[in-house]
N, C-alpha and C positions, 0 to 999 in steps of 0.2 A: 607274150608280150613284145612289141616289134622293137628293134634294135635301139630306134632312134628317139624313143621314149627314155631309154636307159643312157642314152647321150645327152640327152636334152637335161636330164634330173642330172647328170654328172657337169654339166656347165653350168648349172645354175647352181651345183653347190659349190664349185669355184667362187662364181660372183658374188655368192654370199657371204664365203670366207674372206672376200679380199675388201668386201665393202665394211664386214666387220673388223676387220684390220685397222680401215681406214679411219671409221667412225670412234675405234679407240684412240686411235693419233692424233684425232682434232680432240677429245676430252683431256688427254693427257697433255696434251700442247701448253697449257695456261693454267695446270693443276700445281695444288702447293704439297698435298697430303692423295693416301691412296685412297680417301673416302670423297674425293673431291672427283676423282676419278672413276671408280669402279659403279658407284652408286646410281647417275646417271647413266652412264653404263649399260649397266645392267635393265633398268628402269626404261631405254629407249630400245636395246638390242632383241629382249626375252618377247615381247611380241612381234618383232620381225622374226625370230626364228619359229615361235608358235605357227605363223600360217605358213610360212618355207615349210614346215614339216607336214602342216595339215593339207597343203597344198602338194607334194610331194606322193601324200599316200593317197589323196584323190586322184593323182594320175594311173598310180599303179592298180588302185583298184577300178578304174574305168570300166565301164561293160563295154564288153567285144575285148576287151586285154587279154583275156584267157580264153579259149573254148573248151569246152566238155564235149565229148563223144558224143 
């Protein structure tokens, strides 16, 4: 697999982590209990992480990413 794919995957992972922290901070800003923060956070971020992981798997398994002799 070309190196640029790994670089893009690493950059995307860094952006995803940064966005995850920002979303948590947005939910935590006005909450009064842990359930006011965690439940909406998980409901919001679980699909985002699932799609990101599925996309990363698709990029890694892209046809032509590895050559067989």
